N, C-alpha and C positions, 0 to 999 in steps of 0.2 A: 207443606211450602205451599200458594200458591204462586203464579207465575205474573208478574207484573204488566200493567197494561203495554207498556213500550216493547217487553216480552213478545207478547201477543200482537201486537201491529210489526212489528220485525216479520215474525211467523208469515203472518198472511202477506207482507210484500213478497217473500221469497216466494209462498205458495202462487200469488197474483205471476212473478217472473218465470215459474219454471212452467206453470200454465201457458204463457206466450209463446208465439213462435220465433224462433232465433233464427231466421233469418234477416236480413238485411231489406230496408225499404227505401224508395226510391226518392229518399229525400237529403239535401245536401245544407250544409249549414257553415257559412259564410262568416268569421268573426275580423273585424278589426275596426280600426279607429278612422281609415278611409276608405269613403263609403266609395269613390271612385276606382279605386284597386278591386273591392270586393267584384262590384259590377263587371270589369271586365275580366278578370277573372272565368267569373259566372258567363259573358258571351264566348269566350274563349270555349270553358266546357261545352257548352251549349253547343256549337259550332262544331266540336270534335263530334258530336252525335252524326253529324251527316258525313263522315271521312273513314269511319270504321269498319263497314262493314259487317257481317256476319261472324268473322271472325273476335268481334271485340264481345259479342255477347256467348258464344261460348266459351271464351277465356272469362268473363264473367262469372258465371256458372258454375265452371271448373272450380275458380277459387272462393265465391260463398254462396252457391246453392242459389236454387229458383229465388226471382226476385220480382213481387209483385208489380203489378201497375201494365201488363200486355209486354206488348214489346218496345215499345219507349222506356218502361220503367227498367226491362233487364241489360237494355243499352244505355242506361243514365246510371245505373247500380255499377256497369262494368267499365263504363268512366271514367267514372268518380273512383274508385279503388283503382283504377291506372295511373291516376294525375294526382290525388290529392298526396301520397307519399313523399313523391319528388316534388312537392311543390312546396312540403312543411320543411324538406330540408332546403333546395334553392330555388326560388320563385326565377324565371329566367321571364324578364320584363319585356325584353323585346321580340319573342313570341307570342305576346298576349294582342291580342285583337285590337288593332288601331282605330276601332267605331269610337265615334264621340258619345260619352255616356247618355248624352238627350236621345242620340237615334238608336241606344238599345235595345228599346222592343221594338222599334219598325225591320229594325235589321234580323233580328230571331224571328219575326212572322215570315222574313223572306226565305228564312230554311226552310219553310213549312207546316212551324208546330205553332198550335194556336197559343200566344201569351198573355196571361194578364199579371199588370202588377197592383199588389194591394199594399197600403202601411200598415201594419201590425199594431202603431199605436195612435194614428187618425183612424180607421174604420175598426179594430178590435177583430179579438183572432176570430169572434165568431163570424165576419164575414167571409174569413179563410177556409173556415170550415164549410160554407155553402157553397163556395167557389168550388172547392177543393172536392167535393161530394155531387158535383151536379155533373161531372164527365165533358167529353170533350166532343164537339161538333165535327173535328176536324181527324183526319183520318190519321195523321201524322201523330196527334195525340195532342194534351195539354200541358204546359209549362207553368207554375204559378211561380211569380217574384214576388216573395214578400218581404219587405223593407221593415226597417224598423222594431224590429224584434228584441228589443232592450229587455224585456224581462227576464231572457236568458243570459243575460250579462250581471253586472252587480248592481242595477237597478231595480227597484221595488217592482215585485208581479203583477201584484192585484187582480183586476177580474181578466185581465188575457192569459196572464200564467194560470189562473185555475181553469180558464175554458181550454187552453191548450195541454194539459193532465187529464182532462177527461178528452179532447181529440186525441191525446196519445194511447189511450186504451184502445179508441174504436178503429184508428190508424192498424195497428199492432196485428190487428186482426181480419181487417177488410180494407183494403184499399182500393180506392175505384182504376177502373182499366184504364190505361194508356194515360197515363197520370202521371208527372212529376212535378218534384217541389223543391225552389232554392228559399231558403234562408237567412235572410242578412243582420248580425246583430252588430250594431256600429258600437261595439268596446272593445277594449283594451283583451280580455280574457272571457271565458264564460263564468259563470257564478257556480262552482261545482259543489257549493253547501246545499244547492238546489236539487231538490228528491229528481225533478223532471229534468234536469242537466245530463243526471245519468244513466238516464231513459234514452235521450238523444244520441249520447255518445253510442250508447249499447246499440242501437236498433237503427240509427242514421247511416245510408251508403256509406258520409263521410264526413268529418268535421275539419274544417280548415283556417289555422287562423292564423292570419299574415302581419305581420309589424312593418311598418315606415319603412321604406330600404334606405340603407345607410348611404354615405356621401360618395363612397367608392364604388357601390352597386347603381346609385345614379350615373354616376357616370363611364362605369363601363357599358351601361342602357344604352347613353347617346352615344357612346362611342362605337356600338355596334350597328345602330338603326343609320350614321353616319357613313361608315365605311360599306355597307351595304349601297351607299347613295354615291360615293366618290367622293366624300367631303374628309376632308384632313382636318386638323387642329396642331398648332402650336403648342409647346409644353405652357408656355405662359396661360393660352386660353385652356387647357386644360386644368391646370390650378387654378385659372378662376372658376372654371365648371364648378371644381370638388365645393366650393365654399359655396357659390349663389342659387346652385339647382334645387328646387322647392322640391320639397319631400311628397307633395302630396302628388299621385300617378295623373289626376285630369290638367294639374300646374305643369307637369314634368312634361306629359306628352305635348302639350302648347309649345311648350320652351323647344322640344326638338322638332315640330312643324316650323314654328318662328328660323330656327337655323338652318334647316333644309331650304328652306324657300330664301331664305338670302344669302345661302351658300350658288343658288346659279347663277346669281349677278355674278361673282368672283371668278368665275369660268376655271374653275379645276385647284384656285391657288389657295394656300390652308388659311383658316381663320384662324387670326392672333386674338391676343388678350384683349385690345380695343374691339374688335367686332361683338366678341361675344358680351361682353360688359353691355354694347348698348342692345343688346337681344335680351339678355337674360339680366335685367337688373338684380343686387341683392335683396331678398327678400322684406328688408323692414322696408326699404326704401320706394319699391315700387317705380311706379311710373314719375317721379322723383327724381330718379337717379341720374338720369340726364341733364336736367338743371343742377344741381345741386355737384355734379363735376365740373360743368363747363363756370360753375361760381367759384370755385377753387382753384379750377386752370388759369384763374380771371380773362374770359374768351367771353366777353359780352356781346358782341353777334352771335354766338351760340347760345348764350343765355337769353335772349331777348327772342330766338326762335323756339325754344322749350317753353320756355315761360308762355306765350299765347298760344301752344299747343296743348296745355297744361289744362285737365279737365276742373273746370272750378266748382263748386259749391261750398255750404255752410263749415267753415273751421278749416278749410283747408291751408289757410294763413297759418293758423294755430299748429296743424300737422310740418308742415314744413319750417319751421321755425322749429321744432321740436325737433325735428332730423338734422337741423342745421347745429343745433346747441351740444347733439349728441356724437358728432363727429368732433367738434372741437374737446370735448369730453375726451375723446379717445386720442388725439392731438396730442392733448397734454399730458397723459397719462401716461401715451411713450415716450414725449420728452422725460420726464420723470422717471420712468425707468434707463433709459439710454445713461441719467447722468447717474445712476447708480452702477452703471457699469455691463448693463444687458446690452449688446451690440446687435446681434443677429436677427434675423427675423425669430426666428425658431425662437430663438433665446425670451425673443422680444413676445412672443406667442404667449410662450407656459407662464411666462412671469404674470401676463395680463389676462388671461383668458380669451384671446382672442383668435380668431382661427388666423393660419399663417398668411393667407391670400390677404384679409383683410389688415394684418399689419402692413404687408406691402404697401397696398393702396394708399394707404392712411399715410406714410411716411412720403408717398409719393407728394400726396396731396397737400402737405403742409410744411415742403423741404422749403419753399418762398415765404415762408412767414415766419417772423422770430418768436419767443417763448411773452416778449411783450405785446405783441399783436394780436395772439390766440387769448392770452388771456382778458384782454381790452374787446374782444371778439365775444367774448363767453358772458364778461358784464355786461353788454347792449344787448345780447340776447336776454338777460336773464329781467333788465329795464322792458324790453319791449313785451316780454311775457305777461309783465304786468301791465303793461298799457293795453294788450289785448283787449283784458278782461276787463276793461272797460268803453272799450269799443263795441259797439253792436253791430257796424254796418260791415259787411266782410270786406266792400271795396278799399274803404279807407285801411282795413287791416293789410290788406294785400298790396296797397301804396306804402305804406309805411315798410314792409317788408322787401319792396323791391329796392328802396334805398340804402335800405342794409344789405340788403346782396351784392350792388354795387358798390358799396363800402369794401367789401371784402374782397370785392373783384380785382379793383383798384389799388386797394391799399390807401386810399385816401379817406381821411378818419373827416365823418361830417361831426359840425360843430354842437358841442352838448347844451344841452340848456340853460348852462348857468353862464357858459361862455356867449351864447346868443343873446341871454338876458341884457349881462354886463357891456354889450358891445352896444 
């Protein structure tokens, strides 16, 4: 009986793997949908290369054998093997380098490394191979950042995947001195159906998959950074932050910076819910949150201030109208659930699928309105949305929307078209 072609291929692959060197390579693969978080982890990892001393290298050699790439390669492998296992269990957001993503390359250059940033999607893996093989002109070595390696994830591989497979054979046998490679895969996970992914998991110094931090982890991060800067929060503020803090690391870091900057003006006072609501708006409303909150409180003077400060742009009025209609829907849903016997915030949150703090805010904002008024506002919002589709000048839309906001804030109904024509 003759062996099948698939059996022959398996034997060839196993023979090739036996000939392949067993040690790890100075290659780190970071996987996750939040690129800003991947970059923050990479910056922290590379900064640690300057802090460990020769002890890091000896520890790495004891654990995984000699790592190619010279002094930099050995230190890189050791840093990855020391960090990735614990980061895969729990990532300490507060420990990450707070440098902004756009300054990442320059901050690494300050460490003395030659830093080259490439995009695997735009430049192709061929460009990566050329840069990888060219060596370094700096005594401290070269670190390549390769972004957009989606071919290692669930995206189709195409030419880049084939080029990567060819490079892997060369890299496993001949790694250039004083060179390390960090590859970013901006997807939820690697595609283990691909043969190359098995090679990556076998030969890379480390593979780290990072999910978006959960709400409690984000609040803990903000609390830790705030505590280190002498900033305190009330319970109401913490409840709101759990609801509103963005999941993306760069946006989360920006929110922390805004909180710390504002806290300096409070001279040690604890920040309350109203403070943090202005600093960290709900993710779905963004810069429109202060304006919409003023509308439902009936504060016309504050409405005017936020209205004039709101950036313009096409379809801004349509966006604001949609946000108002969304709020009214929430108000009416909660009223309906209350009529059916759901009383507490937690009961209403479970029944509506809303966050408990979103329920709390909705109950506060809608308290001064009757159900009849809310229904009227909702119908008028639907009518206004239909009119906006036939109005092409944004100025006209904004004027009509402002009058609608005034009606909500003052609870003074506008004359309808039918009543005005009858008059």
